[in-house]
PQR file with spaces between the fields and no chain letter, atoms N, CA, C, O and H, PARSE charges and radii, in Angstrom:
ATOM       1  N    GLN     1     -28.807  -91.336  143.831 -0.4000 1.5000
ATOM       2  CA   GLN     1     -28.008  -91.559  145.031 -0.0000 2.0000
ATOM       3  C    GLN     1     -27.617  -90.203  145.549  0.5500 1.7000
ATOM       4  O    GLN     1     -27.111  -89.377  144.790 -0.5500 1.4000
ATOM       5  N    GLN     2     -27.840  -89.943  146.845 -0.4000 1.5000
ATOM       6  CA   GLN     2     -27.471  -88.663  147.469 -0.0000 2.0000
ATOM       7  C    GLN     2     -26.090  -88.674  147.932  0.5500 1.7000
ATOM       8  O    GLN     2     -25.608  -89.728  148.348 -0.5500 1.4000
ATOM       9  H    GLN     2     -28.251  -90.614  147.463  0.4000 1.0000
ATOM      10  N    PRO     3     -25.356  -87.516  147.895 -0.5600 1.5000
ATOM      11  CA   PRO     3     -23.991  -87.435  148.354  0.2800 2.0000
ATOM      12  C    PRO     3     -23.960  -87.680  149.857  0.5500 1.7000
ATOM      13  O    PRO     3     -24.925  -87.391  150.565 -0.5500 1.4000
ATOM      14  N    LEU     4     -22.817  -88.227  150.346 -0.4000 1.5000
ATOM      15  CA   LEU     4     -22.631  -88.436  151.757 -0.0000 2.0000
ATOM      16  C    LEU     4     -22.444  -87.103  152.437  0.5500 1.7000
ATOM      17  O    LEU     4     -21.781  -86.217  151.898 -0.5500 1.4000
ATOM      18  H    LEU     4     -22.033  -88.462  149.771  0.4000 1.0000
ATOM      19  N    GLN     5     -23.022  -86.944  153.621 -0.4000 1.5000
ATOM      20  CA   GLN     5     -22.908  -85.741  154.344 -0.0000 2.0000
ATOM      21  C    GLN     5     -21.908  -85.926  155.469  0.5500 1.7000
ATOM      22  O    GLN     5     -22.038  -86.890  156.223 -0.5500 1.4000
ATOM      23  H    GLN     5     -23.562  -87.663  154.059  0.4000 1.0000
ATOM      24  N    PRO     6     -20.970  -85.106  155.618 -0.5600 1.5000
ATOM      25  CA   PRO     6     -19.921  -85.254  156.686  0.2800 2.0000
ATOM      26  C    PRO     6     -20.569  -85.036  158.044  0.5500 1.7000
ATOM      27  O    PRO     6     -21.533  -84.284  158.188 -0.5500 1.4000
ATOM      28  N    GLN     7     -20.022  -85.702  159.007 -0.4000 1.5000
ATOM      29  CA   GLN     7     -20.531  -85.574  160.353 -0.0000 2.0000
ATOM      30  C    GLN     7     -19.900  -84.379  161.034  0.5500 1.7000
ATOM      31  O    GLN     7     -18.764  -84.014  160.731 -0.5500 1.4000
ATOM      32  H    GLN     7     -19.239  -86.313  158.890  0.4000 1.0000
ATOM      33  N    ALA     8     -20.637  -83.763  161.962 -0.4000 1.5000
ATOM      34  CA   ALA     8     -20.200  -82.521  162.603 -0.0000 2.0000
ATOM      35  C    ALA     8     -18.777  -82.656  163.202  0.5500 1.7000
ATOM      36  O    ALA     8     -17.952  -81.788  162.918 -0.5500 1.4000
ATOM      37  H    ALA     8     -21.559  -84.060  162.208  0.4000 1.0000
ATOM      38  N    PRO     9     -18.436  -83.683  164.010 -0.5600 1.5000
ATOM      39  CA   PRO     9     -17.120  -83.747  164.588  0.2800 2.0000
ATOM      40  C    PRO     9     -15.958  -83.803  163.565  0.5500 1.7000
ATOM      41  O    PRO     9     -14.866  -83.300  163.827 -0.5500 1.4000
ATOM      42  N    ALA    10     -16.210  -84.402  162.440 -0.4000 1.5000
ATOM      43  CA   ALA    10     -15.167  -84.500  161.411 -0.0000 2.0000
ATOM      44  C    ALA    10     -15.016  -83.071  160.828  0.5500 1.7000
ATOM      45  O    ALA    10     -13.887  -82.630  160.610 -0.5500 1.4000
ATOM      46  H    ALA    10     -17.098  -84.810  162.227  0.4000 1.0000
ATOM      47  N    ASN    11     -16.110  -82.346  160.573 -0.4000 1.5000
ATOM      48  CA   ASN    11     -16.026  -81.042  160.046 -0.0000 2.0000
ATOM      49  C    ASN    11     -15.263  -80.116  161.067  0.5500 1.7000
ATOM      50  O    ASN    11     -14.399  -79.333  160.675 -0.5500 1.4000
ATOM      51  H    ASN    11     -17.027  -82.704  160.750  0.4000 1.0000
ATOM      52  N    ASN    12     -15.599  -80.230  162.329 -0.4000 1.5000
ATOM      53  CA   ASN    12     -14.945  -79.380  163.302 -0.0000 2.0000
ATOM      54  C    ASN    12     -13.430  -79.660  163.396  0.5500 1.7000
ATOM      55  O    ASN    12     -12.632  -78.736  163.550 -0.5500 1.4000
ATOM      56  H    ASN    12     -16.301  -80.867  162.648  0.4000 1.0000
ATOM      57  N    GLN    13     -13.055  -80.918  163.304 -0.4000 1.5000
ATOM      58  CA   GLN    13     -11.689  -81.262  163.368 -0.0000 2.0000
ATOM      59  C    GLN    13     -10.967  -80.703  162.088  0.5500 1.7000
ATOM      60  O    GLN    13      -9.860  -80.170  162.168 -0.5500 1.4000
ATOM      61  H    GLN    13     -13.703  -81.669  163.180  0.4000 1.0000
ATOM      62  N    LEU    14     -11.651  -80.852  160.898 -0.4000 1.5000
ATOM      63  CA   LEU    14     -11.066  -80.376  159.675 -0.0000 2.0000
ATOM      64  C    LEU    14     -10.803  -78.873  159.764  0.5500 1.7000
ATOM      65  O    LEU    14      -9.716  -78.403  159.429 -0.5500 1.4000
ATOM      66  H    LEU    14     -12.550  -81.285  160.833  0.4000 1.0000
ATOM      67  N    ALA    15     -11.825  -78.115  160.225 -0.4000 1.5000
ATOM      68  CA   ALA    15     -11.671  -76.663  160.303 -0.0000 2.0000
ATOM      69  C    ALA    15     -10.535  -76.286  161.321  0.5500 1.7000
ATOM      70  O    ALA    15      -9.751  -75.372  161.066 -0.5500 1.4000
ATOM      71  H    ALA    15     -12.708  -78.497  160.497  0.4000 1.0000
ATOM      72  N    ALA    16     -10.476  -76.973  162.412 -0.4000 1.5000
ATOM      73  CA   ALA    16      -9.398  -76.780  163.383 -0.0000 2.0000
ATOM      74  C    ALA    16      -8.060  -77.030  162.808  0.5500 1.7000
ATOM      75  O    ALA    16      -7.106  -76.296  163.065 -0.5500 1.4000
ATOM      76  H    ALA    16     -11.113  -77.716  162.618  0.4000 1.0000
ATOM      77  N    GLY    17      -7.977  -78.112  161.994 -0.4000 1.5000
ATOM      78  CA   GLY    17      -6.739  -78.420  161.347 -0.0000 2.0000
ATOM      79  C    GLY    17      -6.278  -77.370  160.372  0.5500 1.7000
ATOM      80  O    GLY    17      -5.105  -76.999  160.343 -0.5500 1.4000
ATOM      81  H    GLY    17      -8.752  -78.708  161.786  0.4000 1.0000
ATOM      82  N    ASN    18      -7.260  -76.869  159.533 -0.4000 1.5000
ATOM      83  CA   ASN    18      -6.973  -75.821  158.584 -0.0000 2.0000
ATOM      84  C    ASN    18      -6.559  -74.510  159.283  0.5500 1.7000
ATOM      85  O    ASN    18      -5.651  -73.813  158.830 -0.5500 1.4000
ATOM      86  H    ASN    18      -8.213  -77.170  159.558  0.4000 1.0000
ATOM      87  N    ALA    19      -7.236  -74.198  160.382 -0.4000 1.5000
ATOM      88  CA   ALA    19      -6.848  -73.032  161.147 -0.0000 2.0000
ATOM      89  C    ALA    19      -5.445  -73.090  161.666  0.5500 1.7000
ATOM      90  O    ALA    19      -4.731  -72.087  161.650 -0.5500 1.4000
ATOM      91  H    ALA    19      -7.974  -74.764  160.750  0.4000 1.0000
ATOM      92  N    ASP    20      -5.011  -74.312  162.153 -0.4000 1.5000
ATOM      93  CA   ASP    20      -3.664  -74.507  162.615 -0.0000 2.0000
ATOM      94  C    ASP    20      -2.668  -74.353  161.524  0.5500 1.7000
ATOM      95  O    ASP    20      -1.611  -73.744  161.690 -0.5500 1.4000
ATOM      96  H    ASP    20      -5.590  -75.127  162.166  0.4000 1.0000
ATOM      97  N    ALA    21      -3.030  -74.931  160.365 -0.4000 1.5000
ATOM      98  CA   ALA    21      -2.145  -74.925  159.147 -0.0000 2.0000
ATOM      99  C    ALA    21      -1.994  -73.407  158.748  0.5500 1.7000
ATOM     100  O    ALA    21      -0.876  -72.973  158.469 -0.5500 1.4000
ATOM     101  H    ALA    21      -3.889  -75.425  160.230  0.4000 1.0000
ATOM     102  N    ASN    22      -3.046  -72.638  158.720 -0.4000 1.5000
ATOM     103  CA   ASN    22      -2.995  -71.268  158.301 -0.0000 2.0000
ATOM     104  C    ASN    22      -2.142  -70.441  159.268  0.5500 1.7000
ATOM     105  O    ASN    22      -1.400  -69.546  158.862 -0.5500 1.4000
ATOM     106  H    ASN    22      -3.954  -72.990  158.947  0.4000 1.0000
ATOM     107  N    ALA    23      -2.273  -70.775  160.586 -0.4000 1.5000
ATOM     108  CA   ALA    23      -1.426  -70.044  161.559 -0.0000 2.0000
ATOM     109  C    ALA    23       0.002  -70.352  161.400  0.5500 1.7000
ATOM     110  O    ALA    23       0.843  -69.466  161.546 -0.5500 1.4000
ATOM     111  H    ALA    23      -2.875  -71.503  160.916  0.4000 1.0000
ATOM     112  N    THR    24       0.331  -71.607  161.098 -0.4000 1.5000
ATOM     113  CA   THR    24       1.714  -72.070  160.943 -0.0000 2.0000
ATOM     114  C    THR    24       2.273  -71.400  159.678  0.5500 1.7000
ATOM     115  O    THR    24       3.414  -70.938  159.678 -0.5500 1.4000
ATOM     116  H    THR    24      -0.352  -72.327  160.979  0.4000 1.0000
ATOM     117  N    ASN    25       1.501  -71.346  158.637 -0.4000 1.5000
ATOM     118  CA   ASN    25       2.027  -70.809  157.345 -0.0000 2.0000
ATOM     119  C    ASN    25       1.906  -69.300  157.219  0.5500 1.7000
ATOM     120  O    ASN    25       2.393  -68.720  156.248 -0.5500 1.4000
ATOM     121  H    ASN    25       0.574  -71.721  158.637  0.4000 1.0000
ATOM     122  N    GLY    26       1.256  -68.648  158.197 -0.4000 1.5000
ATOM     123  CA   GLY    26       1.071  -67.230  158.191 -0.0000 2.0000
ATOM     124  C    GLY    26       0.030  -66.789  157.144  0.5500 1.7000
ATOM     125  O    GLY    26       0.056  -65.646  156.688 -0.5500 1.4000
ATOM     126  H    GLY    26       0.860  -69.119  158.985  0.4000 1.0000
ATOM     127  N    ALA    27      -0.825  -67.639  156.791 -0.4000 1.5000
ATOM     128  CA   ALA    27      -1.836  -67.267  155.815 -0.0000 2.0000
ATOM     129  C    ALA    27      -2.871  -66.366  156.458  0.5500 1.7000
ATOM     130  O    ALA    27      -3.247  -66.578  157.611 -0.5500 1.4000
ATOM     131  H    ALA    27      -0.846  -68.568  157.162  0.4000 1.0000
ATOM     132  N    ASN    28      -3.350  -65.331  155.705 -0.4000 1.5000
ATOM     133  CA   ASN    28      -4.311  -64.438  156.222 -0.0000 2.0000
ATOM     134  C    ASN    28      -5.773  -64.738  155.865  0.5500 1.7000
ATOM     135  O    ASN    28      -6.721  -64.143  156.377 -0.5500 1.4000
ATOM     136  H    ASN    28      -3.044  -65.159  154.769  0.4000 1.0000
ATOM     137  N    GLN    29      -5.879  -65.705  154.950 -0.4000 1.5000
ATOM     138  CA   GLN    29      -7.286  -66.041  154.473 -0.0000 2.0000
ATOM     139  C    GLN    29      -7.535  -67.518  154.753  0.5500 1.7000
ATOM     140  O    GLN    29      -6.605  -68.310  154.905 -0.5500 1.4000
ATOM     141  H    GLN    29      -5.108  -66.188  154.534  0.4000 1.0000
ATOM     142  N    SER    30      -8.835  -67.868  154.816 -0.4000 1.5000
ATOM     143  CA   SER    30      -9.203  -69.277  155.020 -0.0000 2.0000
ATOM     144  C    SER    30      -8.859  -70.112  153.831  0.5500 1.7000
ATOM     145  O    SER    30      -8.987  -69.650  152.697 -0.5500 1.4000
ATOM     146  H    SER    30      -9.590  -67.224  154.693  0.4000 1.0000
ATOM     147  N    SER    31      -8.441  -71.284  154.038 -0.4000 1.5000
ATOM     148  CA   SER    31      -8.118  -72.207  152.941 -0.0000 2.0000
ATOM     149  C    SER    31      -9.131  -73.378  152.871  0.5500 1.7000
ATOM     150  O    SER    31      -8.828  -74.422  152.294 -0.5500 1.4000
ATOM     151  H    SER    31      -8.336  -71.659  154.959  0.4000 1.0000
ATOM     152  N    VAL    32     -10.284  -73.205  153.436 -0.4000 1.5000
ATOM     153  CA   VAL    32     -11.256  -74.259  153.466 -0.0000 2.0000
ATOM     154  C    VAL    32     -12.087  -74.239  152.210  0.5500 1.7000
ATOM     155  O    VAL    32     -12.858  -73.304  151.993 -0.5500 1.4000
ATOM     156  H    VAL    32     -10.530  -72.356  153.904  0.4000 1.0000
ATOM     157  N    SER    33     -11.946  -75.263  151.365 -0.4000 1.5000
ATOM     158  CA   SER    33     -12.637  -75.386  150.146 -0.0000 2.0000
ATOM     159  C    SER    33     -13.161  -76.828  149.989  0.5500 1.7000
ATOM     160  O    SER    33     -12.548  -77.755  150.518 -0.5500 1.4000
ATOM     161  H    SER    33     -11.320  -76.023  151.541  0.4000 1.0000
ATOM     162  N    ARG    34     -14.279  -77.032  149.275 -0.4000 1.5000
ATOM     163  CA   ARG    34     -14.793  -78.345  149.091 -0.0000 2.0000
ATOM     164  C    ARG    34     -13.993  -79.053  148.003  0.5500 1.7000
ATOM     165  O    ARG    34     -13.590  -78.460  147.002 -0.5500 1.4000
ATOM     166  H    ARG    34     -14.777  -76.279  148.845  0.4000 1.0000
ATOM     167  N    VAL    35     -13.769  -80.418  148.257 -0.4000 1.5000
ATOM     168  CA   VAL    35     -13.094  -81.243  147.332 -0.0000 2.0000
ATOM     169  C    VAL    35     -14.235  -81.706  146.326  0.5500 1.7000
ATOM     170  O    VAL    35     -15.295  -82.170  146.746 -0.5500 1.4000
ATOM     171  H    VAL    35     -14.096  -80.899  149.070  0.4000 1.0000
ATOM     172  N    PHE    36     -13.962  -81.557  145.003 -0.4000 1.5000
ATOM     173  CA   PHE    36     -14.985  -81.968  144.033 -0.0000 2.0000
ATOM     174  C    PHE    36     -14.508  -83.201  143.222  0.5500 1.7000
ATOM     175  O    PHE    36     -15.332  -83.814  142.542 -0.5500 1.4000
ATOM     176  H    PHE    36     -13.101  -81.180  144.662  0.4000 1.0000
ATOM     177  N    LYS    37     -13.272  -83.570  143.264 -0.4000 1.5000
ATOM     178  CA   LYS    37     -12.797  -84.706  142.557 -0.0000 2.0000
ATOM     179  C    LYS    37     -11.715  -85.382  143.351  0.5500 1.7000
ATOM     180  O    LYS    37     -10.836  -84.715  143.896 -0.5500 1.4000
ATOM     181  H    LYS    37     -12.603  -83.072  143.816  0.4000 1.0000
ATOM     182  N    LEU    38     -11.762  -86.711  143.428 -0.4000 1.5000
ATOM     183  CA   LEU    38     -10.799  -87.518  144.147 -0.0000 2.0000
ATOM     184  C    LEU    38     -10.492  -88.780  143.374  0.5500 1.7000
ATOM     185  O    LEU    38     -11.387  -89.537  142.995 -0.5500 1.4000
ATOM     186  H    LEU    38     -12.476  -87.253  142.984  0.4000 1.0000
ATOM     187  N    GLN    39      -9.185  -88.994  143.143 -0.4000 1.5000
ATOM     188  CA   GLN    39      -8.765  -90.212  142.434 -0.0000 2.0000
ATOM     189  C    GLN    39      -7.716  -90.896  143.383  0.5500 1.7000
ATOM     190  O    GLN    39      -7.017  -90.223  144.140 -0.5500 1.4000
ATOM     191  H    GLN    39      -8.459  -88.380  143.450  0.4000 1.0000
ATOM     192  N    PHE    40      -7.642  -92.210  143.311 -0.4000 1.5000
ATOM     193  CA   PHE    40      -6.703  -92.930  144.160 -0.0000 2.0000
ATOM     194  C    PHE    40      -6.403  -94.237  143.571  0.5500 1.7000
ATOM     195  O    PHE    40      -7.154  -94.767  142.753 -0.5500 1.4000
ATOM     196  H    PHE    40      -8.210  -92.757  142.696  0.4000 1.0000
ATOM     197  N    ASP    41      -5.274  -94.776  143.995 -0.4000 1.5000
ATOM     198  CA   ASP    41      -4.916  -96.133  143.693 -0.0000 2.0000
ATOM     199  C    ASP    41      -4.220  -96.711  144.899  0.5500 1.7000
ATOM     200  O    ASP    41      -4.384  -96.175  145.995 -0.5500 1.4000
ATOM     201  H    ASP    41      -4.664  -94.345  144.660  0.4000 1.0000
ATOM     202  N    ALA    42      -3.452  -97.774  144.760 -0.4000 1.5000
ATOM     203  CA   ALA    42      -2.856  -98.417  145.927 -0.0000 2.0000
ATOM     204  C    ALA    42      -1.733  -97.571  146.571  0.5500 1.7000
ATOM     205  O    ALA    42      -1.354  -97.840  147.711 -0.5500 1.4000
ATOM     206  H    ALA    42      -3.318  -98.209  143.870  0.4000 1.0000
ATOM     207  N    ARG    43      -1.218  -96.600  145.895 -0.4000 1.5000
ATOM     208  CA   ARG    43      -0.136  -95.798  146.446 -0.0000 2.0000
ATOM     209  C    ARG    43      -0.402  -94.294  146.585  0.5500 1.7000
ATOM     210  O    ARG    43       0.212  -93.620  147.412 -0.5500 1.4000
ATOM     211  H    ARG    43      -1.526  -96.381  144.969  0.4000 1.0000
ATOM     212  N    GLN    44      -1.324  -93.780  145.768 -0.4000 1.5000
ATOM     213  CA   GLN    44      -1.503  -92.319  145.721 -0.0000 2.0000
ATOM     214  C    GLN    44      -2.944  -91.893  145.795  0.5500 1.7000
ATOM     215  O    GLN    44      -3.860  -92.626  145.422 -0.5500 1.4000
ATOM     216  H    GLN    44      -1.823  -94.328  145.096  0.4000 1.0000
ATOM     217  N    ILE    45      -3.126  -90.635  146.309 -0.4000 1.5000
ATOM     218  CA   ILE    45      -4.416  -89.982  146.271 -0.0000 2.0000
ATOM     219  C    ILE    45      -4.150  -88.609  145.645  0.5500 1.7000
ATOM     220  O    ILE    45      -3.184  -87.926  145.983 -0.5500 1.4000
ATOM     221  H    ILE    45      -2.382  -90.039  146.612  0.4000 1.0000
ATOM     222  N    VAL    46      -5.035  -88.231  144.726 -0.4000 1.5000
ATOM     223  CA   VAL    46      -5.010  -86.876  144.155 -0.0000 2.0000
ATOM     224  C    VAL    46      -6.317  -86.315  144.264  0.5500 1.7000
ATOM     225  O    VAL    46      -7.274  -86.968  143.847 -0.5500 1.4000
ATOM     226  H    VAL    46      -5.820  -88.786  144.451  0.4000 1.0000
ATOM     227  N    CYS    47      -6.500  -85.037  144.841 -0.4000 1.5000
ATOM     228  CA   CYS    47      -7.810  -84.401  144.946 -0.0000 2.0000
ATOM     229  C    CYS    47      -7.742  -83.026  144.336  0.5500 1.7000
ATOM     230  O    CYS    47      -6.678  -82.410  144.270 -0.5500 1.4000
ATOM     231  H    CYS    47      -5.722  -84.507  145.180  0.4000 1.0000
ATOM     232  N    CYS    48      -8.872  -82.554  143.898 -0.4000 1.5000
ATOM     233  CA   CYS    48      -9.095  -81.172  143.296 -0.0000 2.0000
ATOM     234  C    CYS    48     -10.172  -80.488  144.109  0.5500 1.7000
ATOM     235  O    CYS    48     -11.202  -81.072  144.446 -0.5500 1.4000
ATOM     236  H    CYS    48      -9.736  -83.054  143.952  0.4000 1.0000
ATOM     237  N    SER    49      -9.899  -79.224  144.413 -0.4000 1.5000
ATOM     238  CA   SER    49     -10.897  -78.474  145.265 -0.0000 2.0000
ATOM     239  C    SER    49     -11.426  -77.327  144.475  0.5500 1.7000
ATOM     240  O    SER    49     -10.933  -77.023  143.389 -0.5500 1.4000
ATOM     241  H    SER    49      -9.062  -78.749  144.139  0.4000 1.0000
ATOM     242  N    GLN    50     -12.455  -76.670  145.028 -0.4000 1.5000
ATOM     243  CA   GLN    50     -13.165  -75.621  144.312 -0.0000 2.0000
ATOM     244  C    GLN    50     -12.232  -74.373  144.202  0.5500 1.7000
ATOM     245  O    GLN    50     -12.519  -73.507  143.376 -0.5500 1.4000
ATOM     246  H    GLN    50     -12.855  -76.917  145.911  0.4000 1.0000
ATOM     247  N    ASP    51     -11.217  -74.251  144.932 -0.4000 1.5000
ATOM     248  CA   ASP    51     -10.296  -73.081  144.831 -0.0000 2.0000
ATOM     249  C    ASP    51      -9.193  -73.401  143.792  0.5500 1.7000
ATOM     250  O    ASP    51      -8.145  -72.754  143.826 -0.5500 1.4000
ATOM     251  H    ASP    51     -10.984  -74.954  145.603  0.4000 1.0000
ATOM     252  N    SER    52      -9.374  -74.308  142.930 -0.4000 1.5000
ATOM     253  CA   SER    52      -8.480  -74.679  141.768 -0.0000 2.0000
ATOM     254  C    SER    52      -7.156  -75.260  142.217  0.5500 1.7000
ATOM     255  O    SER    52      -6.205  -75.262  141.436 -0.5500 1.4000
ATOM     256  H    SER    52     -10.224  -74.833  142.902  0.4000 1.0000
ATOM     257  N    ARG    53      -7.050  -75.762  143.463 -0.4000 1.5000
ATOM     258  CA   ARG    53      -5.841  -76.461  143.870 -0.0000 2.0000
ATOM     259  C    ARG    53      -5.928  -77.885  143.572  0.5500 1.7000
ATOM     260  O    ARG    53      -7.019  -78.448  143.664 -0.5500 1.4000
ATOM     261  H    ARG    53      -7.822  -75.760  144.098  0.4000 1.0000
ATOM     262  N    ILE    54      -4.821  -78.552  143.204 -0.4000 1.5000
ATOM     263  CA   ILE    54      -4.708  -79.969  143.012 -0.0000 2.0000
ATOM     264  C    ILE    54      -3.629  -80.461  143.918  0.5500 1.7000
ATOM     265  O    ILE    54      -2.491  -79.995  143.864 -0.5500 1.4000
ATOM     266  H    ILE    54      -3.935  -78.094  143.129  0.4000 1.0000
ATOM     267  N    VAL    55      -3.975  -81.388  144.739 -0.4000 1.5000
ATOM     268  CA   VAL    55      -3.055  -81.876  145.780 -0.0000 2.0000
ATOM     269  C    VAL    55      -2.856  -83.429  145.610  0.5500 1.7000
ATOM     270  O    VAL    55      -3.819  -84.157  145.370 -0.5500 1.4000
ATOM     271  H    VAL    55      -4.900  -81.767  144.783  0.4000 1.0000
ATOM     272  N    GLY    56      -1.650  -83.884  145.735 -0.4000 1.5000
ATOM     273  CA   GLY    56      -1.438  -85.311  145.612 -0.0000 2.0000
ATOM     274  C    GLY    56      -0.561  -85.773  146.798  0.5500 1.7000
ATOM     275  O    GLY    56       0.310  -85.064  147.303 -0.5500 1.4000
ATOM     276  H    GLY    56      -0.867  -83.293  145.931  0.4000 1.0000
ATOM     277  N    TRP    57      -0.874  -87.041  147.202 -0.4000 1.5000
ATOM     278  CA   TRP    57      -0.082  -87.700  148.271 -0.0000 2.0000
ATOM     279  C    TRP    57       0.415  -89.025  147.749  0.5500 1.7000
ATOM     280  O    TRP    57      -0.341  -89.775  147.130 -0.5500 1.4000
ATOM     281  H    TRP    57      -1.582  -87.617  146.792  0.4000 1.0000
ATOM     282  N    ASP    58       1.612  -89.306  147.978 -0.4000 1.5000
ATOM     283  CA   ASP    58       2.243  -90.595  147.649 -0.0000 2.0000
ATOM     284  C    ASP    58       2.541  -91.305  148.952  0.5500 1.7000
ATOM     285  O    ASP    58       3.495  -90.970  149.654 -0.5500 1.4000
ATOM     286  H    ASP    58       2.225  -88.696  148.481  0.4000 1.0000
ATOM     287  N    PHE    59       1.664  -92.350  149.285 -0.4000 1.5000
ATOM     288  CA   PHE    59       1.827  -92.996  150.567 -0.0000 2.0000
ATOM     289  C    PHE    59       3.152  -93.849  150.657  0.5500 1.7000
ATOM     290  O    PHE    59       3.660  -94.083  151.754 -0.5500 1.4000
ATOM     291  H    PHE    59       0.889  -92.622  148.715  0.4000 1.0000
ATOM     292  N    ALA    60       3.659  -94.274  149.563 -0.4000 1.5000
ATOM     293  CA   ALA    60       4.830  -95.094  149.559 -0.0000 2.0000
ATOM     294  C    ALA    60       6.066  -94.293  149.976  0.5500 1.7000
ATOM     295  O    ALA    60       6.957  -94.846  150.621 -0.5500 1.4000
ATOM     296  H    ALA    60       3.247  -94.084  148.672  0.4000 1.0000
ATOM     297  N    ASN    61       6.143  -93.020  149.630 -0.4000 1.5000
ATOM     298  CA   ASN    61       7.236  -92.130  150.066 -0.0000 2.0000
ATOM     299  C    ASN    61       8.608  -92.785  149.746  0.5500 1.7000
ATOM     300  O    ASN    61       9.558  -92.644  150.515 -0.5500 1.4000
ATOM     301  H    ASN    61       5.419  -92.571  149.107  0.4000 1.0000
ATOM     302  N    ASP    62       8.690  -93.481  148.633 -0.4000 1.5000
ATOM     303  CA   ASP    62       9.989  -94.145  148.181 -0.0000 2.0000
ATOM     304  C    ASP    62      10.390  -95.259  149.197  0.5500 1.7000
ATOM     305  O    ASP    62      11.567  -95.618  149.245 -0.5500 1.4000
ATOM     306  H    ASP    62       7.918  -93.595  148.008  0.4000 1.0000
ATOM     307  N    ASP    63       9.474  -95.799  149.988 -0.4000 1.5000
ATOM     308  CA   ASP    63       9.798  -96.931  150.858 -0.0000 2.0000
ATOM     309  C    ASP    63       9.739  -98.200  150.039  0.5500 1.7000
ATOM     310  O    ASP    63       8.640  -98.556  149.613 -0.5500 1.4000
ATOM     311  H    ASP    63       8.519  -95.507  149.949  0.4000 1.0000
ATOM     312  N    PRO    64      10.778  -98.887  149.788 -0.5600 1.5000
ATOM     313  CA   PRO    64      10.747 -100.093  148.955  0.2800 2.0000
ATOM     314  C    PRO    64       9.763 -101.170  149.442  0.5500 1.7000
ATOM     315  O    PRO    64       9.117 -101.843  148.639 -0.5500 1.4000
ATOM     316  N    GLU    65       9.666 -101.316  150.745 -0.4000 1.5000
ATOM     317  CA   GLU    65       8.725 -102.321  151.299 -0.0000 2.0000
ATOM     318  C    GLU    65       7.257 -101.957  150.984  0.5500 1.7000
ATOM     319  O    GLU    65       6.471 -102.833  150.623 -0.5500 1.4000
ATOM     320  H    GLU    65      10.191 -100.769  151.398  0.4000 1.0000
ATOM     321  N    ILE    66       6.902 -100.721  151.116 -0.4000 1.5000
ATOM     322  CA   ILE    66       5.588 -100.284  150.794 -0.0000 2.0000
ATOM     323  C    ILE    66       5.321 -100.356  149.259  0.5500 1.7000
ATOM     324  O    ILE    66       4.226 -100.718  148.830 -0.5500 1.4000
ATOM     325  H    ILE    66       7.540 -100.010  151.409  0.4000 1.0000
ATOM     326  N    ILE    67       6.276 -100.028  148.507 -0.4000 1.5000
ATOM     327  CA   ILE    67       6.107 -100.117  147.034 -0.0000 2.0000
ATOM     328  C    ILE    67       5.865 -101.560  146.681  0.5500 1.7000
ATOM     329  O    ILE    67       4.959 -101.849  145.900 -0.5500 1.4000
ATOM     330  H    ILE    67       7.166  -99.734  148.856  0.4000 1.0000
ATOM     331  N    GLU    68       6.629 -102.471  147.217 -0.4000 1.5000
ATOM     332  CA   GLU    68       6.441 -103.921  146.977 -0.0000 2.0000
ATOM     333  C    GLU    68       5.039 -104.380  147.362  0.5500 1.7000
ATOM     334  O    GLU    68       4.370 -105.098  146.619 -0.5500 1.4000
ATOM     335  H    GLU    68       7.366 -102.236  147.851  0.4000 1.0000
ATOM     336  N    ALA    69       4.605 -103.932  148.580 -0.4000 1.5000
ATOM     337  CA   ALA    69       3.302 -104.351  149.008 -0.0000 2.0000
ATOM     338  C    ALA    69       2.156 -103.758  148.147  0.5500 1.7000
ATOM     339  O    ALA    69       1.095 -104.369  148.020 -0.5500 1.4000
ATOM     340  H    ALA    69       5.148 -103.348  149.184  0.4000 1.0000
ATOM     341  N    CYS    70       2.375 -102.600  147.577 -0.4000 1.5000
ATOM     342  CA   CYS    70       1.303 -101.910  146.742 -0.0000 2.0000
ATOM     343  C    CYS    70       1.015 -102.729  145.495  0.5500 1.7000
ATOM     344  O    CYS    70      -0.095 -102.658  144.966 -0.5500 1.4000
ATOM     345  H    CYS    70       3.237 -102.103  147.679  0.4000 1.0000
ATOM     346  N    ARG    71       1.971 -103.501  145.009 -0.4000 1.5000
ATOM     347  CA   ARG    71       1.722 -104.224  143.706 -0.0000 2.0000
ATOM     348  C    ARG    71       0.642 -105.272  143.897  0.5500 1.7000
ATOM     349  O    ARG    71       0.102 -105.749  142.898 -0.5500 1.4000
ATOM     350  H    ARG    71       2.872 -103.559  145.439  0.4000 1.0000
ATOM     351  N    PHE    72       0.286 -105.668  145.137 -0.4000 1.5000
ATOM     352  CA   PHE    72      -0.700 -106.695  145.423 -0.0000 2.0000
ATOM     353  C    PHE    72      -2.063 -106.069  145.381  0.5500 1.7000
ATOM     354  O    PHE    72      -3.054 -106.795  145.306 -0.5500 1.4000
ATOM     355  H    PHE    72       0.725 -105.280  145.948  0.4000 1.0000
ATOM     356  N    PHE    73      -2.170 -104.740  145.428 -0.4000 1.5000
ATOM     357  CA   PHE    73      -3.527 -104.088  145.469 -0.0000 2.0000
ATOM     358  C    PHE    73      -3.868 -103.451  144.119  0.5500 1.7000
ATOM     359  O    PHE    73      -4.862 -102.727  144.058 -0.5500 1.4000
ATOM     360  H    PHE    73      -1.365 -104.151  145.489  0.4000 1.0000
ATOM     361  N    VAL    74      -3.133 -103.663  143.052 -0.4000 1.5000
ATOM     362  CA   VAL    74      -3.395 -103.156  141.753 -0.0000 2.0000
ATOM     363  C    VAL    74      -4.391 -104.086  141.091  0.5500 1.7000
ATOM     364  O    VAL    74      -4.238 -105.307  141.142 -0.5500 1.4000
ATOM     365  H    VAL    74      -2.326 -104.251  143.101  0.4000 1.0000
ATOM     366  N    GLY    75      -5.452 -103.490  140.446 -0.4000 1.5000
ATOM     367  CA   GLY    75      -6.511 -104.251  139.726 -0.0000 2.0000
ATOM     368  C    GLY    75      -5.953 -104.838  138.476  0.5500 1.7000
ATOM     369  O    GLY    75      -4.795 -104.629  138.112 -0.5500 1.4000
ATOM     370  H    GLY    75      -5.576 -102.499  140.404  0.4000 1.0000
ATOM     371  N    PRO    76      -6.868 -105.631  137.781 -0.5600 1.5000
ATOM     372  CA   PRO    76      -6.504 -106.282  136.576  0.2800 2.0000
ATOM     373  C    PRO    76      -6.068 -105.333  135.471  0.5500 1.7000
ATOM     374  O    PRO    76      -5.727 -105.777  134.375 -0.5500 1.4000
């Protein structure tokens, strides 16, 4: 099975987003790195990139209604 190839517009949007983030944070170097591992469940996504960063997102953000809804998407 071959890996999925990103489409050009998505790549351009990602690069533009990273450039904006770098300008906002005052970073002098590019922070564009490939993601090589991604784990997720009903509430969270964690990804690892080639530049040794690990980033996590919690979509529930301590919202009790979202936390309650997430319990319906948990596997056996």
